N, C-alpha and C positions, 0 to 999 in steps of 0.2 A: 209545338208552340209557334204561333205566328208572331212575327215582329214587323216593325215598319222600317227595317234597315234599308231595303232597296226600294222603298215607296217613292213614287213620283208626285205624291200629293203635296200640297202647300201647307199641310198641317204643321203647327209650331210645336208639336209634341217632342219632348226631349229625346235625342238619340245618342246614348252613351253606352256602347256595347263592346264588350271584349269577348270574342269567340275563341274557344279552344278547339281548334279543328285545322285540318289541312286547308290552307287558304284557297287552293284550287276548287275545293268543294263549295266554299262560300262564294267565290267569284262567279261560279256557274249559275248560282241561284239569285244573284243580285239583278235588279232590273236594269235594262238598258237606259243610259242617260240619267242616272240617279245620283251621281256623286260629283261634287264640285272640284275636289282636289285629291290627288293621290300623292302622298309623300312617304317614301319608304327607303329602308336601308337593308337590302337583301344580302344573302351570302355573296362573296366576291370571287368564288372559284380559286381560292388560295391554296388548295390542297393541304389544308391543315385542320386539326381539331382544336378548337379554342376552349380553354378551361379557365375559369376564374372563380375565386371564392366569393360567395355572396357577402355583401357588406351592409349591415352586420351579418354574422352567420345565421343560417336558417335555424329557426326554433322548431322544437318538436311539435308545438301547436300548429305552426304554419304548414309543416309537412303533412300532418294529419288532416288539416283543412283541405289541402289539395286532393288527398286520397278520398276524403268523404265527398267532395264535390264530384269527382269522377264516378263514385258509386251511385250518386244521385242520378247520373246519366246512364246507369247500367253497365259501367266499365269497372269490373271487379278485380282485374289482374292485368299483368303485362300483355298476355295474349289477347284479351279483350281490347286493350288499347291499340295494339297493332292492327286488329281488324277494323277499328274505327278511325285509323290514321291519326292517332295522337300518340304522344310519348308518355310512358309511365314514369311518375316521379321517382327519382333515385334517392337512396339513403344519403348520398353525399350532399353536403351543403355547398353545391357548386352551381355556377352559371356556365353551362356547357353547350356547345353545338359543333357539329361536324361540317366542314366545308370541303370534303373530299367527294369526288363525283365519279360514278362508274356507269357506263352505258347499260350493263346487265342489271345492276342493282337499282338504278334510279329512273330509268326511262321506260314508260309504258308504250307498248306498240300502238295503242289507241291514239296517243298523242301524235305520233308521227303520221299516222293515217289521216288524222284530222288536219294537220298542218299541210300534208301533201295535197289534200283535196281542196282546201280553202285558201292557203297562203303558200304557194310554191316558192315565192321569193324568200320566205322565212326558212324553208327547208334548204334552199341553196346556201344561205348563210351558215346554217348548222353543218351541212356537209363540207363546205369549204373550210370551216374551222377544224373539222375532224381531220382533213388532209394537211392543213398548214400548221396546226398547233398540236392538238392531241385529242384522243377520244374522250378524256375526262372533261375537258372544256366544252366539247361538243355536247356531252350529256348535260352539263350545266346549262348550256344555252337552250336545249330542248325543254328542260325543266322550266326555265324562265319564260320561254316563248309562249307556251300555252297559257301561262298566267298573265303575261303582258298583253296578249291578244284580248283576254277578258277585261283587263284594266282599261284598254281603249274603249271597249264596248260600253262599260258602265259609266264612263265619264260623260258629263253633259257637253253639248257643243261649246260651252264657255269654259270647260274644264281644262286642267293641266296635270301633267305627271312630272314629278321630280324623283329621279332614281339615283341613289347614292352609290358610288363605286370608286375603285382606285385603279392603279396602273395594271393590275393583274388581268382585268377583263373589260376595261372601259372601251377599248377599240372594238371588241367583239359585240358588246352590248349596244354600242352606237350603231353598228351595221344592223343589228337585230331590230332596234327601235326604228331605224329608217325604213326597214321592210314592213313593219307593223303600222306605224303612225304616218308614214310618208315623209320623204326628205323635206318637203316644204313646211312641215309642222315642227321641225326642230328649231328651237329658239336659242339656247345657250348651252355650252358646257362650262359650268360655273366652277371656279377653282376655290376650294376652301384650303387655305394655307395656314400651317401651324408650325410651331417650334417645340417639339417635345421628344423625349426618348433619345436613344443613342444615334450616332451617325456612323456611316461607313467611310473608310478611307480608300475604298476600291471603286466607288462611283459617287455621283452627286447624291446627297441624302434625300430620300424620298419622303418629303414632308408636305404633301398635299393630297387631298381627295378630290374627286370630281362629282358634280351634280349634273346629270343629264336632264335637261329641261325640254319637254315636248308638250304640245297642245293638241287638243282634239280637232280644232278648226281655227280659222282666223277670227272667230268671234270670242276668243278667250278673254277672260278678265285679267287685268294686271294693274296693280297699284304701285306707283313709284315709291321706293323706300329711301329714306335719308339716313345718313350717319354723320357723326361729328368728327371733323378732322382738326387736330390741335396744331397750333403754330407757336414757334418761339417768339415771334414778333407780330404785332398787329398789322393786318392788311385792311384795305378799305371795306371788305365784306365780313370781317371777323366780329364776333361778339365775345363777351367775357362771362365765364361761369362763376359760381359762388366761391371758387378757390382762386379767382383772378387769372385763370388760364384763357388764352385767346383761342377761339375755335370758329369754324364755319360749318353750317349744315350743307352737305353735298349729297347728290344722288349716288346710291351704291352702284358700283360697277360689277363686272363679273369675276373679279378676284376679291375674295373675302378674307381679310387678314385680322379683322377686329374681333371675330368670335373665337374665344379661347377654347382649346380642347380641354377635356376633363383630365384632372390629375388624381392621384390616389386619395388626396385629402378633400376632394371636391364634395360638397354637400349632396350633389346629385348622384354621386358614384353608387352604382348598384353591385358591381363585381363583374359584370359582363365585360370581357376584354375589348370589345369593339363598340362600346356604348358611345353615342353622340350627344352633345349638349342640347338642352331644351332650346337655348337661344338660336341654334341653327334652324330648328323646325319653326320657331316663331317667325324668323325672317321670311321663310318660304310661305308660311300660312298667311302672314300679313300682306305679302305681295300678290298672292294668287287666289285669294278667297276673301269673303266679306263676312261680317258677323252673322251668325245663324246658318252659314253654309255647312255642308257635310264634308268632313275630311276623312280619308280612309288610309289606313296603314296595314298592308297585308303581312308585314314581317315586324311585329310589334313587341318583340321580347323585352326590350329595354323601356318601353312605355314613354319614350321622350316625345313622340308625336301626340299621343292623347293628352299629356300634360300641357304641351304647347297649345293645342287646340282649346283646351279648357281655359287656359290663361287668356286667350283671345276671343272667348265667347263664341266658339264654333261648336257645332255638333260633330261627333266623331264615331267611327267604327274602327276597331282594331282586331287583329287576328294573329294567333300564334299557335303552333302545333304542340307546344309544351305547356302543361298546367302550371309550371313555375312562373309563367307570365302573370298568373293571377296574383301571386305573392309580390312580384316586383311592382305591378301596377298599384296594388294597395299601398305599398311602401312609398312609392314616388308621389302618389296623390296626397298622402299624409304629410310628406315633406313640404309640399306646396300649399297645404292648408285646405285640402278637399276631403270630403267624406266619401267612403265606400262602404256600402251595406250599413249606413248609419253610424259608422265608427268615426266620430268627430275627433280630429287631433286635439290633444291637450292644449288648453290655453287659447284655442282659436274658436271664435264665435261666428264670425261672418267674413265673407270675402267680397270686397267692393260693395258693402252694404246689403248684399243679398244673402239669404239663408244658405248655409252649406248644403241643405237638402237638394239644391239644384244640381249638385254634382253626383247624384245617385247613379251608380253604374250597374248595368246588367251584365253578369258573367254567364255566357251561354255555351252549351255543348253541341256535339255533332247532331243530336236529335232535335235541336231547336233552331235549325236554319230557317231563314225566311222563305216564303213561297214566291217564286218568280211569276209575275203577272203580265209582264210585257210579252206581246205575241209576235214580235218581229221574226221574220225568217231570214236565214243566211247571215251574212256579215255586211257591215257597211264598207263600201268600196274605198280603197286607197287610190289616189291618183295614179292611173296606169302609166307605164313607161312609154315615151314616144317611140315611133319607128326609128331605128338606128340609121344614121347617115354617116358615111365615111369620106374623108378627103381622097383616099385611094381605095377603090373598090377591092374587096377581098377576092382571092382566087377561088375558082370552082374546086380546087384541090386543097387538101390539108397539107401542112408542111411535111408531115411524114410521108404522104403519098408522093409529093414532089421529090423528096430525097431518094426514095426507093426507085422511082422511075429514072431519074437523072443519073444516079450511080450505076444503074444497070447499063446505061449507054456507054459508060467509060470503064466497064469491067470492075466496078466497085472501087474506083480510085478517085481521089480528089482531082478536080479539074485545074487546080492551080499549080500543083507540083508533082502529082502522081502518088501522093501518100495513100496507103491502104492499111486496113486492119489485117494483121496476119495471125494465124492460129495453127496449131499442130493437129493433123487428123489422126484417125485411129491407128494408122500404120507408121506414124512418125514423120509424115511429110508436112512441109510448110505450105499452107494454102491460104487464100484470101477469105476472110470471114465476111460473108455477104450480109452484113447488118448495117444499120445507119449510125451506130454508135461512133463517137469521135469525129463526126462530120457536122458541119454547120452550113446553113443555106443563106446565100447572099445574092444580090442582084449582079447581073453581068454588066449592064449599063446602069449607073447610079440613078436613083430617083431624082436627084438634083438636076440630072440631064435628061429628064422626062422618060426615064426608064420605066417600063410597065411593071406591074406587080404580079404578072402571070408566070406560069411555069416556063414559058419560052424565054424569059429574061432572068431565070434563076440558075444558079450553079452550086454544086456541093463543093465546099472548100475545107481544108484542114483548119483547125482552130487558130494556129499561129498566123497563117497568111490571111485568114479572114479578119483578124485583128488589124493587120497591116493595112488591108484594103479599107476597112471601116474608118480608120484614122485619117485616111487621105482621100477617100471618095474617088478612087481611080477606076476606070473601066477594067474589066478582067483581062482584056487583050494586053493592055499596058502593064498590068501587074505580072502577067506571065513572061513578058519580055524582061522585066527587071529580075524576076526569080531566076531565069535562065542565065542572065548576065553575071550574077553573083555566084553561080554554081550551087544554087540551093534546090535543085531538082532532086526528087527521090528516084525518078526513072532515069534511064541512060541518057536520053536527049529530049529536047523539046518536041521532036517529032513523035515521041512515044506517048505524048499526052493526047487526050481526046480532041478531035477536030472540032473546034468551037462552032464553025459555020454549019457543019453537018449536024452536030448535036442540037443546035438551036432549031434547025429545020425539023428534026425528029420530034422535038418537044412541041413545036407549033402544030404539026400534024396530029399529035396526041391530044393537044388541047382542042383543036377544031373538031375532032371526032367526038369527044365527050361533050363539047358545047352543043353540037347538033343533036346528040342523043338527049341531052337535057331539055332542049326546046321541044322535042317530040313528046317527051314525058309530060310536059306541061300543056 
């Protein structure tokens, strides 16, 4: 079945589609530059499984309707669902999703190959995360990366992305988005602050989420949004509302405290533990799109973005891997007075004077994806990094190479005090361990006194005396005199230390030899 989801045409045909499919499959077939705004609340890599009871509880009719819809799409059982990358409806009346990530279970080799070929900077972010954080978070970033690359592609040049996250992964997602969209296209990290739930006495209570706001280009659309600020006393710019309170309309900044989070008794509440309020999406949609524009949410389980888009007369496309999203969307639209499949809410006849038929929604399955017609090849380029320039030129040797060579000159002893790593050999003798562990590299003549950054101005020091030298910026000759004077030498006398003048000459010859060889190679 062909749809106009990713069409670039100017047709005013209504687009209100909920896809039950892996969002990556949908993203790959949407046309380039076809979407005005992406607003989404993805998993946060919190290493938890979130479970909530649907509110009100799931009815037998709703559960059977989910199953019958899957059967219409040729999905007869859980095995069929797994093959088509959707989840089979459970018998439990729950709103459930897993936010636990594994490299082996969640990352496809094809994803990594594509990223390595087209976005090496993105792969660097993933690999750095694997080393500095953990493999689970790296797997989450790989999952998000292939989807966010496609999100950028489908945005129009005037389009924007708002990605909802919290402290768990926001720093990693920020680096990932910088690599995909380009650092120059970052606009704000918006703070949504709230006061709900319990608080910890062991750290400052974590009571805010972050919205990462990126644009496709500097042609993006943005509408300034205002809010009311109330005052106890009148000022020259205040007005009075119907209750006699003094207020002023001011432009919204990047800390949002006026949008209240959902509580258990909220009308909007679906049962999803991480559900966001419609008002949050409405502010984003009002600011970064115009009536008639197309809004896309690739993680739409709670349906708050489609409802907000409908409220603001935008077209929308939503996607979720679970057929339970069908039930949740029907329920939420009914709460806000919209029809789905002709089911008009009781007591509601029209919305803003327009027949409710305008809110007719298409619920589509894996076999009903649109056909991509844009024929572009490759990817749109992100601004390349400039050539690196340094205040102090880097050495032609790595720090490890420097340490190994310089320690060899001194019999694997520190040049400051004669410290060495000792170990016991196979016959019980104490010998020096010829490794670089427990040694640090520092300048002989400080850089503040025009000391060079090359190997002939470096020395291997013990950690203690390197700290002393770094705090005071003294030349190594002076430091050695002080160490000897206070009786802090490890060797018998100062004369047993490596001869600094000789060692520097050896290092200079070593550097000159490799420098000449390097020039010949080029």
